[in-house]
TIRORO-459403 format. One record per residue: x, y, z of N, C-alpha, C in turn; residue in one letter. Coordinates in pm, whole numbers, plus 50000, padded with zeros to 5 digits. Layout:
XYZXYZXYZA...
// end
This chain:
530355110849974529325100749996529965088050049X529295081750146529785069050198529725058550089X530815050950071530865040849967530465027250025X529805018749942529485005249989530754997350014X530704988650111531854980250143531464965750133X532484957050132532224942750123533094935450223X532434926650302533154918450398532774903950376X533754895550339533514881350315532374879250215X532354887750112531324886550009529994892550047X529874898550166528624904850210528724919850185X527804924950108527814939050070527164947550180X527864957950224527344966450332526984980250280X525854985550330525394999050295524885006050421X524875019150416524275026750527522805023350541X522095023350427520645021050425520325011050315X519455001550347518884992850244517384995850236X516934998850116515515000750088515024988150019X513924982550067513364970450007512134974349928X512204972449796511074975349708511364987049616X511124984749486511334995349385510024999249320X508975000049403507695004949356507565019849384X506335024549390506075038749413506715043649543X506605035749649507155039749779508675039349780X509255028449729510705026749734511455036949651X510965039949532511605050049448511475063749513X510305066649569510135079349640511045080549760X511195069449835512075069549952513525072149911X513965066149801515335068049755515565082549711X514605088049640514725102049596514825111349716X513995109249817514025117849936515325115950014X515805103750023517055101250095518205108650027X518235108549896519275115649822519165130749840X517935135749843517715150149859518115154849998X517715147250100517915151550238519305147950292X519825136350254521115131550304521955126250187X522465135150104523185130649985524435122450016X524945122950138526145115350172525865100950209X524595097150223524275083350263524395073750146X525055062550171525105051950071523895042850091X523245039349981522065030649992521965021649870X521155011449882520845002549771519374998849784X518734996049670517334991549669517334976849626X516724968349705516584954149672515164951749623X515034947049500513724945149437513614930849385X512584923849429512414909949391512014907949246X511354917749186510924916449047512044921148953X511774920248824512794923648725512624937648668X511714945248723511484958748672510974967748783X510994980648757510474990748849508944990748844X508314994148955506874996048953506114989649065X506644978749124505944972349234504554967549192X503544972249263502164968449233501814971449088X502334982649037501984986748901502724978748796X503704971148837504364961648747503714947948758X503184944748875502584931648898501224930348828X500334939948850498974938948799498924943548654X498474934548565498434937548422497064934348361X496024933448441494714930048387494134941648305X493194938948216492644949348129492024960848210X492374973048172491774984948234492394989248364X493464982548410494034986148540494385000948544X494025007348654494205021748667494275025348814X494595037848840494635042648978493205044349030X493055043049161491765046549221491905059249303X493005066449279493225079749337493615089049223X493355101849242493775111549141495305112049136X495835115049018497275114749000497985126949060X497245137149095497885148849155498315145849299X497655136149363498085131949497498835118749494X498585110449391499345098049381500775100649332X500945111449258502285115149209503125120749323X504455120649303505365126149403505235141449406X505415147649522505385162249530506495168749448X507635161549434508795167249366508825164349215X507845156949164507775154149021506335156148972X506035167548911504655170548869504105160048771X502835157348786502135148848690501755157748571X502185153948452502035162648335501005157548234X500515145448250499555140248154498155145748182X497295144948081495955150548094495075142548190X495195129348184494305121148266494615123048414X493565125748491493755126848636493565113248704X492885103948636492815089948679493565082148572X494765077448605495665072248503495655057048497X496005051848379496115037448362497445032348420X497515019148441498695013248504499975015448425X499895014848293501085016748210501665030748230X500795040848237501265054648256501895056548393X501315050148494501865051448630503225044648638X503335032848577504615025748575505685034148505X505305040548395506245049248324506665061148406X505715066848481506005078348568507035074548674X506845063048740507785058648844509165056148784X509185049748666510455046948599511185059948564X510445069748516511045082748482511625089548606X510875088848716511355095148841512675088748885X512765075448876513995068448915515155072648826X514905073648696515975077448604516415091848624X515465100848637515775115048651516555118048779X516345110348885517005112749013518205103549035X518595096348932519785087848944519625075949035X518385071149049518105060049141518235046449074X517985045948944517905033048874519165024548896X520325030748891521575023348908521785017649047X520955021949144521085016949282520205004549307X519455000349204518494989449224519124976049189X518954966249278519354952549251518074944649217X517814943349087516614936149044516774921149066X515644914149071515684899649090516274895549223X516144904249322516714901649455515574901949557X515074890349591513904889249677514334887349822X514024897249904514394896550046513474886750118X514084877450191513314867250262513454868250414X514474875350461514654876450605515664887050642X515554891950764516504901850816516734899250964X517994899751005518354897051145519164908751199X518764913551315519444924851379520404919851487X521584925751490522584922651594522924935551667X522574936151796522794948451873524274951151898X525074940551905526494942451936527204950351826X526744948651703527374955851591526474966651533X525234967351581524244976951529524074975351378X523854962851337523704960051194522554950451168X521904952851055520974943151000521724934250900X521474921450907521914912150803520684908250723X520704911250593519534909350508519804897850411X518974887650416519124876050329518144877050212X518664874350094517854875449973518084863449882X517084860849799517174850349699517304856649561X518214851449480518404856149343518464844049250X518464846749119518564835849022519894828649033X520894835549087522234829649102522464823649239X521404822849319521544817149452521364827649561X521524823949687521324833449798522374844449798X521924856449840522834867849857522614873649996X523654879350051523564885250185524084899550181X523354908250248523714922350260523674926150407X524374936750444524244942450577524014957450565X523414963150668523164977650669522964982350812X523064995350830522805001450961521335004550979X520615006750868519195010250877518465003550762X517304997550794516504990150698515174997350677X514875000450552513665008150518512804999350427X511694994350482510824985250409509764992950330X509864991950198508904998650108508284988350015X507934976950072507424965649993505904964849992X505234975150046503774974850048503234964050139X501964960250118501414949650202500624939250124X500754939149992500124928649913501014916249906X500394904649905501094892149881501224890549730X502434892249679502654891549534502554877249481X502684867449569502714853449525501334847549505X500344852849577498994847449562497944857649602X496854857949527495704865949565494774857549652X493724863749702492774856249784491834848449693X491744835749716490894827049634490034818149723X488744821449740487874812549818487794798749754X487504788949835487394775149787485954772549745X485614776549623484264774649573484034759949539X482974753749590482704739649557482424738149407X482994727649349482754724649210483654731749112X484604739449162485454747149071486154738148968X486544726249010487244717148919486344712148806X485014714148819484084709548715483954719548601X484384731848622484164742248521484964739248395X484284739348280484914735748153485554747748084X485284759648133485824771548071487154775748132X487454788648120488724794248170488504801548301X489334798248400489264804548533490474813748548X490224826348587491304836248592491234843848724X492404846348783492494855948893493184868448838X492644880448861493204892548802494684894848834X495144890048949496534892148988497494884948893X497004874748825497854867048734497164865748598X496864877248540496104877448415496944872048299X496454862148226497234856748113497294866947998X498484869147946498644878947838497884874847712X497714861947691497104857247567495624853747583X494994858047691493584854847712492704862247612X491944854947534491044860847434489624860347488X489084871847521487714872247574486734878347475X487174881247354486284886947252485164877247221X483934882247227482774874047196482424863647300X483094863947416482864853947521481924859347629X481254849847694480444853247812481354852947935X481434864148004482354865548117481564868448244X481874861248351481334864348483482484868648572X482354880348632483354885448725482794884148866X483454876048949483004874349088483664885249172X482864893549237483404904149321482834917649281X482904926949376482344940349350483264951349400X484544948049416485504958049463486114965849349X487224972549381487864981249283488334973649160X488844961349178489324953649064488184950348968X487064945649021485914942248937485384954548864X485254965448936484714977748877485644983348770X486934980748784487914985048684487904975748562X487834962848585487884952948479486684953648385X485514954748441484284952448365484124961948245X484364975048258484224983648140485164979748026X486384975448060487334971247956486904958047892X486504948347973486044935647919484804937347833X483914946247875482634948247807482784953947667X483934959747636484154965147502484244954247396X484644942047436484844931447337484104918547370X483764916247496483084903847534481644903947483X481054891847472479644891047434478784897547543X479114894647667478434901047781479274898447906X479244908047998479964906648125478974908048239X478984898248328478114898648446478974900248571X478654910048653479314911348783478454904248887X479014893948948478314886449053478854890849188X477954896449271478364901349402477474895449510X478094892949626477284888649741476494900249797X477134912049797476484924049850477064936149778X476324947149773476774958849697477924966249764X478624974149684479684983049731479334997449691X479915006949762479725020949725480645024749610X480085031449511480835036249396480695051249386X481755057949348481695072349326482235075549187X481635085249122482015089048986482925101248992X484075100348923485005111548914485335114248768X485615126748733486025129648594487385123748564X487575119548439488855113848399489915124348374X489485136548343490395147748324489875159748403X490735169748422490375181448501490705194148421X489675201048369489915213248292490645224048371X490375224748501491085234648584492575231648587X492905218848597494315214948597494975218748464X494255216648356494815220148225495115235148216X494195243248267494405257848261495565262148350X495625256448470496715260048561498075256348501X498145244748439499425240248384499825248248260X498835254248195499165262748080499765276048122X499315281248238499665294948276500655296048391X500925284748460501835285148576502995275548555X504115277848623505195267948621504675254348669X505205243748612504685230248641504695227048790X505765230748859505865227349002504825234849084X504575247449051503585255349125502175250049097X501875247248971500565241748937500335228549009X501375220249015501265207249081500985208949230X501635218449294501405220749438499965225249463X499475234149378498105239049395497105227749375X497285219949269496355209049240496415198349348X497605195649396497755185549502496995189849627X497165202249667496465207449784494955207049762X494525210749643493085210649613492505196749626X493175186949569492635173349571492735167149710X493775170449785493845165649923492665170950003X492395183849988491285190150061489945183650024X489765180949894488505174949849488335160849904X489385152549894489245138649938489125137750090X489905145850161489805145550307488475151150355X488005161450287486705167150323485575157250300X485625150150188484575140350159484625128850259X485815124650296485945113950395485345118150529X485675130150574485145135050700483615136350695X483095140950582481645141950566481005128150573X481645118250509481095104750510481045098850650X482065101650732482095096250868481145103650961X480915116450935480085124351025478635125850978X478435125450847477085126850790476875115850686X476885103250729476815092250632475545092350548X474425096350605473185096250528473245106050412X473895117250434474025127150327474885121650214X475965114850250476855109250149476175097650075X475405089550147474655078850081473735084449973X473105095550004472185101949909472945106749785X474125112449806474935117249694475365105549605X475845094749665476315083349588475175076349515X474045075649578472865069749512472455078249392X472525091449410472165100549301473085099049181X474365096649207475315094549097474965081949018X474625071249088474255058849020472975060648940X472015067648998470735069848930470895078248805X471815087648808472015096348692472375088148568X473125077348588473535069048476472555057748446X471985051648549471195039548530469695042248513X469215053248567467805057248549466825046248592X467175038848695466305027948740466475026548892X465495031748966465605031949112465655017849170X464845008849119464824995349176466164988149152X466794990549036468084984349006469164989849099X469125002949123470085009149214469865004249357X468615003349398468324998749534468794984349555X468654976049453469004961949466470504959649460X471204966849371472594963549342473624973949386X473174985749424474124996449459473765003649588X473154996149681472805001749812473384992649919X474614995049961475274986450060474624987350197X474894977150279474354976850416475274983950514X476534986550473477484993150563477515008150535X478235015550619478325029950603479445033550504X479295044850435480365049150344481705050250418X482745044950357484125044950405484375035050519X483365026450554483715014750633484605005750547X484365006450416485235000350317485625011250218X486755009250152487235019250058486265021049942X486005033549904485115036349792485765032349660X484955027149568485425023749434485195035649342X486225039249268486155050649178485735046049038X484785053348979484315050448844484585062748757X485715063048687486035074748604485025076648491X484475088648483483515092148379482285082948380X482065075848490480925066848497481005054948403X482235050748364482375040348261481715027148300X481775023448425481145011048471479635011748452X479025023048495477585024748480477185025348333X478005031448250477695032348107477675018548042X478565009748087478574996048033477254988948064X476714991548182475434985548219474304991748138X474345004948124473275012048054473125007547909X474235004547843474155000547702473974985447685X473824978247797473524964047790474724954947774X475924960447779477124952247764477504945247894X476974950148005477284944248136476014944548222X476014936348324474894936048418475414931848554X474564933348656474934929848793473934919848848X474444909548913473614899948985474064899849130X473114901449223473434901149365472864888249424X473734879049456473314865749504474544858749561X474354846849616475454838949669475704826749579X476944822349575477304810749494476924797949569X476174789249499475894776049554477054766749518X477404766149389478554758649345478914762549202X480154759449164480594761149027480184748548949X479674750448829479244739248746480104738548620X479844728648539480574727248412480364739448323X479144744948326478794755848235478944769748295X479134770548428479224783848489479044783548639X478084791448689477894792848834476424791148868X476134781648957474774780249008474644788249136X473614796349145473394805149258472434798849358X472414804249478471504799049581470044800649540X469774810949460468404813149414467964802649314X468884794449264468574784349164468964788549024X469194801349003469594806248871471014801448840X471284798948711472634795348670473164805748572X474354810848601475014820348513475984812648425X475684811748296476564804648205477744813648168X478924807648158480134815648133481154807548055X481864814647969483034808947903484294811847986X484264823348055485384827648140484834832248274X485424827548381485084832648515486324839648570X486134852248608487214860248667486944861248817X487834855748895487654855649041488314867949102X487614879249094488104891849151487684892549297X488134882649373487654880549510488544886849616X489524894549572490304901949670491774898249673X492454904749764493904903449778494254896449908X495434890849912496004885950037497064895950081X497114898650211498044908650263499174901850340X500344908050333501524903350407502264915450461X502544915950591503364926950641504814925350597X505444936350562506864936750527507224926750416X506304925050322506584916250209506684901550246X506294897950368506324884050411507654879350466X508634888250478509944883850528509914881950680X510794873350729510914871150873511924881150932X511704884751058512594894151127513044887951259X514334888751284514894884451413515634896151476X515494897551606516234907551682517044900251788X518364900851775519274894051867518884879451886X518604872851771518344858551772516904854651797X516054863951837514644860751866513764865451750X512924856251699512024860251591510944869551642X510664879851565509664889851602508314885951542X507294885051627505924883251580505374897251553X505324901051427504944914751391503544918051442X502664908051444501304910251492501204913651639X502314911951713502314915151856503134927751886X503504934951784504194947651803503204959251793X503674971051829502874983251818503564992351718X502774998851635503375007851537503705021351600X504885026251572505335039351621505205049451507X504325059151525504025069451425503625063251290X503185050751293502775044251170503915041551075X505175040651131506315038551042507465030651104X507385027551234508365018851298507635008751385X508364998851438507764988351519508394988051657X507564986151759508064985551896509054974151910X510174976951976511174966752004512034962851886X511824969151771512604965851650513464977851614X514784976651631515664988251611515924991451464X516135004051437516675008651309515945002951188X514635002251200513814997551088512595006551074X512335010750952511125018250921510375010750812X509065012550809508265006750702507315017250649X506925015750526506065025550461504675019750442X503675027250485502295023450462501515036250433X500605035550337499865047450297498535048550368X497705057550319496365059650375495385049750314X494335046550390493245038550335492145047550280X492165060550315491105069550273491575080150175X492775078550123493335088250030494485081649955X495165089549873496265084349794497375078549882X497905067149839499015060549910500205069949924X500525077149817501755085049814501735096449915X500565101549948500505112650043501235109150172X500935097450224501595093550349502985087750324X503135080450214504435074650182505515085450175X505175096950120506165107650109506485113750245X505485114550333505755119550469506705110050542X506505097050525507395087250587508795088350527X508865089950394510155091050326510935103350368X510255113550419510945125550469511275124350617X510485116450691510745114450834512035106450855X512215096050775513365087150794514695094650783X514935103050682516185110650679516375119850799X515275125150854515385133350975515905125151090X515375112951104515825104151211517295100251191X517655096951067519045093251039519995104851064X519565116951032520415128751056520625130851205X519565128851286519695129951432520695119551484X520595107251435521485096651481522945099751445X523155105151326524525108951287525035120451372X524195130251392524605142451462524965139651608X524205130851672524395128251814525075114751839X525625108951733526365096351744525545085351811X524325084051765523425073651814523495061851717X523755050151767523885038351681522565030951665X521715031351770520495023251769519315031851816X518235031551738517005038551775515865028351776X515295026151895514275015751913513025021551976X511875020851910510625025251973510295016752094X509945023252205509615016352330508295021852381X507175014852356505855020452384505565022152532X504805032552560504365035352696502885032152713X502235027052607500825023552613500625009752552X499525003352589499174990452529498344992752404X498554984352302497774985952179496364980952197X495384987552136494014982752146493244984352016X493954987251907493274989151780494084982751667X493394977551564494134972351448494804983751372X495784980151291496544990251218495694997351114X494894989751038494124995350927492664996650966X492135008450953490775011450997489785009350882X489644996750839488704993250734488024980050770X486784978550723486044966250747486064956950625X486854960350524486944952150403487434938150438X486944928250361487304914350388488794911950382X489484917750283490914915150269491714920750386X491194931250450491854936950568491564928450691X490304924750712489924917250831490584903450832X490754897350713491354884050708492804884050757X493474895350743494904895750770495304904750887X494344910650956494714920951054495544915351169X495434902351198496224896451306497714895651271X498044896851143499444896051101500164909351114X499424920151127499994933451123500144939351264X501044948951279501174955551409499874962351447X499704964751576498524971751623498904986251656X497924993851696498165007751732497405011351858X497855022151923497165027352040496255038852002X495845046452101494925057652075495605071252087X496855071352131497555084052150498865084152073X499265096152035500575097751970501675094352069X502765088852023503095085651885502755071351845X501765065451913501465051251891500175049151814X499885058051723498675056651642498995059851497X498175054451409498285057051266497095065451226X497335078251205496255087251166495845084651021X494605088250989494125088050851493765102350811X494715111450837494475125550809495775131950763X495845135150635497075140450579497485153650642X496545162550665496895175750717497495174850857X496905166350942497465164551076498835157851069X498985148150978500285141450964501355150650908X500955159150814501935168150753502565177150859X501755181250955502275189251066502945180351170X502255169551208502735160951317504045154051286X504155147651167505385140651133506505150451099X506135161651041507145171451003507815178051123X507075179351234507595186051354507765176551471X507635163651446507615153951556508925154051635X508785151651766509945149651853510515135851822X511655135251759512225122651714512655113651830X512765119251949513245111552064512115106552154X510905110952129509795107252217509545092252212X509505085852331509265071552345510255063052264X511485067852257512535060352186513655056852282X514185044652270515415040852338516565043352240X517485052152280518565056352191519895051752249X520585043252174521835037352221523015044352155X523925050452234525105056852175526045046752110X526755051052009527715042351941528815037652035X529065045452140530175042452231529985029652310X528735024352319528505012352399528394999752314X528575000952184528434989252098529414978352138X528954965952132529794954552164529714950252308X529104958652393528984955052534527594949652563X527414943252673526094937952712525074949152723X525544961052758524604972052780523984976952651X524504972552537523924976952411522714968752370X522334958852451521224950052412519934957852398X519064952652312517784959052285516674951352353X515754958052424514634950952487513824943552382X513504930952410512744922952315511264926552322X510564926552208509134929352212508374918052279X507344921352352506504911352417505174910752344X504254902852397502964901252331502244914452312X502424923552405501754936552394502604946652321X503824942752288504724952052220505484960852314X505274959452445505944967952543507214960952590X508274968352606509554962552646509404954552774X509954942252771509814933252886510674937653003X511804944252974512724948453079512954963453070X513314969653182513664983753174514904985653088X515084997853038516245000952954517514997853030X518424989752973519664986453041520604998453047X521554997653138522525008453151523235010553019X523425023052983524085026452858523095028652745X521825024252762520785026852664519945038252720X519985049552655519435061652716518155065952651X517345072552731516085077952680516285091652621X515165097152569515245109752496515805121052581X515325122252702515755133652782517235132952816X517745120552838519155118952873520065122452757X519635118852635520435122252519520425137352495X519255143152518519095157452487519845166352584X520055161452705520675170052807522185170552796X
// end
């Protein structure tokens, strides 16, 4: 195995993975499996493993995907719950890191703030902040597994009068550990996954919980456990049962998504029927659970065992659909004139997104505007050498795609080693005309200008289809639309990398010594 080296106090590795959450731990496990000789390190800004699942600690936090697809393919999910709580998911990731010998490779409390590429040496210089001051690392390949949430701040609209509120104001992203909501009147602003998750837990102890929404969202009810899974795991080896269940759940979720896009009226009827089964009130469902958009224009909210609807049915929670006029001393005054009195207001108003964890990127001294790049196979950026990033599906479990990316990167690295390629840079042949994420949700639309764009043809598009990706990424031509620079030209002018332009297309033709796929292959 290649050993880490140090030059002038700068630690060098073959690969640096940024992030020790679900994606980063999975990427490290796959790198070890596929290329055991590669030296790598994981840089993690927080003090523990888990990423998103370590950050969010609000009551009731859980997955909004089944655990058979959210779990890694190489580590079966063994617990009964198919929709798991945050603590269980965090424990699962921690166990995976320990079992695969990854934990010792993690540098906790190391927050990456910037990375600079130098073509002459074919190296990334990665700058990080730690409690002991700045640290610097270098690597040949940078793998970003930091997700796309802004960990420093959630989205908080500027509600007029907020400073007048005499009670407690909370954002779920920064839930106070000592918050006592027992016997309190709670208003939750928002109708997304966070609100739908919070409310059943709060309703168990609060005097009453009101969900205040501007407009309804689609909710779907899923069982919390799966009897079929229990039987399979009793009679089959764990790995085989996990593969079967994973395939089953992928087929179900992808099938439902395709049905929603092609037969939206049919899916609307199904979702309305689920709400009616629990609430038994057509006018209430029509008013509060009938969105104006089509199913899967925004991500569906999962309600395990109908717990959210049950809270409403027993009178512990209710829904108000209206707009906020202003925050008052006692609560929230609505445009209709009604005032919702509250002891606690929870602003579940959404997330803020940041590409690549918010770090800056420079290529040969020029800062890269990520919003003006094009995504290559949904895992690299045009004009940015030797860098991959991980992003999951919006219509299915994050891990499904994250694992495909984690397997693609070692394939690319193996090709570069085998053919003595020092630099691999995506060079698009098409102009981008679509945003990266195909959702109309507010948190996505607010930030879409910050993210790379995509085209309509491979390899410049991000599919939302696991089955097509499983085949496409697994068999992809690693050299297609790539500028591949041999190690033999390093240090010369000819090793320069074309800078990305506003459209993400290389401004200059490939310089001499930088070869295309066909030239390398011949």
